[in-house]
N, C-alpha and C positions, 0 to 999 in steps of 0.2 A: 464540485461533481454536482449535478445534477438531481433532481428528485427521481428514486428508483436506481439509483447507480450504483449503490450498495448492493442490492438485491443481484444485481447482473456482475458487479465484483464476486460475491459470495459463491455463486455459482460456478464460474471460470474459477478460483480458486481451489473448489473440492473437485473438478476435473481432473485436478491431480493426484487425488487419493483421499480418503478418509483425514480428518483432521480434525483436532479442538480449535474451540476459539481463538486463542492465541496464534495457534500456527495459521489460520487463515489470515489473521491481523497481516503475520508474519510474511506469508505467501504473498499477498499484495502489497506491500510493504517492497519488496523482491520484484516483482513483475513490475513495480512502477517507477524501478531506477530509486525509491527513496522519494519520491514525490509524496506519496500519499501513504499514510497507515492511518486507516479508519480505526476510530476511538470501539474500547469495548460495549460503549453506550449505545453506537450502531449495529456492532458486529453482531452482538448476542440477542437482541428482539427480533434482528432479521433472520437468525439463525433459527430462532423458537417460530417464526411467522412459517419458513420455507417449513418446516417440520411440521407444523398445524396442516399446511398445504398437502401435506405428500410429498413434498418434490424433497427431503432428505430423514434420514433417519438418524437415531441418536442412539448411544451405547457408552453404558456406564466401563470405565476402562481404567484401572488402578486409580479411582477418583477424580476423573475428569470425565466429562461429557466428549464423544468424539460423534463426530457428523461423517455422515456418507450421502452421497447422491443415490436417489431412488432411479428406476427405470425413466420414472416421469420425469424427476429432476436433470436427469442426462438431456432427454431431448427439450425438456424447457430451456436450458442452457444452451443448447446450441441451435434454438431460433429466438434468443434473447436478443436483444441491441446490440450489443458487443458484435456477438456471431455475425447478424445481419451487415450491421457495417464494416464488419473485420478490425474493429479498433476495441480496444479496452476503455470503460470510462475514463481513465489517465491518459489516452491518448490521443483523445476527441479534441478536449479544449476547446471554449470557446474564444479564443484570442486568435485572431486571424495574423498577428505579426509572428513569425515563426522564432525570433530572436526571443522575445518571453518565453517560449515556450525553452528555446536552449536555457537560457540562465536558472529557468526552473531545474532544467533536468540538470545544470549544473551545482545547485544547490544541493539536491537529494544527492547528488554522488558524492560533495562533500562531507554533508550529516553522514554518509554510509561510511567513509574513511576515517572521519572523526570517531564515529562508534569503535571501528575496529582498534583505533591507538586505545581508547579508553578502556576496552577488552583485554589487550593483547599488549599494549605498549610496557615500556619500564616508566619508572617516575620521569628521567632525562628525557623520553622521547613525550610523555604528557608535556610538559612543560613545554619544549618544542612547538608542538602542536597548539598548546593555549597563544603562544605567541603569534604564530602565523594565522590563524582564526582571529586574535584581538587586529592585526596587522590588517587583515582583508577589512573587514567592516570599518576601520577607520579610512580605508584608501575608497570604499564605496560610498562613503559619507562624504569625501572630498570630491567624489566626481559632480554628487550631487550641487556641492557648493560652488564649484567652477562653471556649471549651468546656470 
């Protein structure tokens, strides 16, 4: 991501409605297909900066701070770089080769599937998943060794 992308991404995530910081991170991970999950160390300072600028408001709800776009924040989101280009930061990509983008998307999708198995799978499914991922890793290194 480029400098300033986190700001644009947080504004886009809050267009879906109020959220706490970890919800913002989850929304961005989902929107990017698992390609990008910003860290708390980048999201929370950005939320604070947006609050200081009057683009979001924050309220305490059950022990967590929930952030919501203000009218000014909505208009800022509409004129953000992502809105001008029609693409979110993770969609722009600096690489000119679409194959690299496809590879990154496949990695993200695999990551999300593995998280689902870790969360909802039984021990046998988890063991099978580990084997599949280890086999895939070995095959990827084999591809490099052939080159």
